[in-house]
C-alpha positions as semicolon CSV with decimal commas, in nm:
position;residue;x (nm);y (nm);z (nm)
1;M;0,024;-0,013;-0,010
2;T;0,133;0,351;-0,086
3;R;0,006;0,663;0,128
4;L;-0,100;0,960;-0,083
5;S;-0,097;1,320;0,142
6;I;-0,210;1,624;-0,096
7;T;-0,445;1,887;-0,080
8;H;-0,550;1,963;-0,420
9;E;-0,837;2,197;-0,577
10;G;-0,886;2,248;-0,932
11;G;-0,681;2,116;-1,241
12;C;-0,444;1,837;-1,266
13;K;-0,115;1,751;-1,059
14;T;0,153;1,511;-1,150
15;L;0,272;1,301;-0,831
16;V;0,551;1,033;-0,791
17;L;0,482;0,775;-0,537
18;Y;0,756;0,538;-0,412
19;V;0,658;0,166;-0,462
20;G;0,907;-0,063;-0,368
21;G;0,984;-0,335;-0,638
22;A;0,849;-0,162;-0,929
23;R;1,123;-0,152;-1,233
24;N;1,158;0,118;-1,505
25;G;0,960;0,053;-1,750
26;D;0,699;-0,133;-1,571
27;T;0,281;-0,044;-1,656
28;A;0,103;0,048;-1,310
29;L;-0,238;0,029;-1,199
30;I;-0,346;0,262;-0,918
31;T;-0,671;0,178;-0,696
32;P;-0,807;0,415;-0,440
33;R;-0,951;0,237;-0,146
34;A;-1,158;0,516;-0,051
35;V;-1,442;0,655;-0,333
36;L;-1,354;0,953;-0,493
37;P;-1,584;1,218;-0,576
38;T;-1,739;1,287;-0,912
39;G;-1,494;1,461;-1,107
40;A;-1,180;1,369;-0,940
41;Y;-0,934;1,076;-1,050
42;L;-0,588;0,948;-1,043
43;Q;-0,462;0,792;-1,326
44;A;-0,112;0,551;-1,309
45;L;0,129;0,692;-1,592
46;G;0,398;0,380;-1,561
47;S;0,725;0,368;-1,390
48;F;0,975;0,577;-1,522
49;S;1,234;0,475;-1,258
50;D;1,288;0,209;-1,022
51;N;1,098;0,203;-0,727
52;Y;0,860;0,491;-0,834
53;V;0,529;0,517;-1,015
54;T;0,420;0,814;-1,151
55;V;0,057;0,917;-1,119
56;R;-0,162;1,198;-1,236
57;F;-0,422;1,338;-0,984
58;C;-0,707;1,587;-1,093
59;N;-0,976;1,750;-0,938
60;D;-1,235;1,849;-1,159
61;S;-1,525;1,849;-0,871
62;G;-1,441;2,165;-0,698
63;A;-1,423;2,029;-0,364
64;I;-1,094;2,065;-0,172
65;L;-0,987;1,702;-0,153
66;R;-0,772;1,599;0,155
67;L;-0,653;1,256;0,074
68;N;-0,430;1,227;0,361
69;E;-0,368;0,853;0,513
70;T;-0,600;0,745;0,163
71;Q;-0,458;0,400;0,122
72;M;-0,375;0,328;-0,268
73;H;-0,303;0,006;-0,411
74;V;-0,048;0,006;-0,654
75;T;-0,002;-0,292;-0,889
76;T;0,309;-0,320;-1,190
77;F;0,308;-0,530;-1,458
78;R;0,646;-0,588;-1,650
């Protein structure tokens, strides 16, 4: 599990998460363990360096999202 700590309102932000075992070139799948509001989503872009996964977080819901302590399940595929 990877914990995501971010507060963001409107637009998108790119995050780099530590995911032990990820390898450069891996494809990633990210699943939040909590329901995100309509208009907010996470998109795994892949692993561009060992042990890290790049994720795009977008929040067009208009709400301030506090994802502190929200668990994410990240799976990588070679």
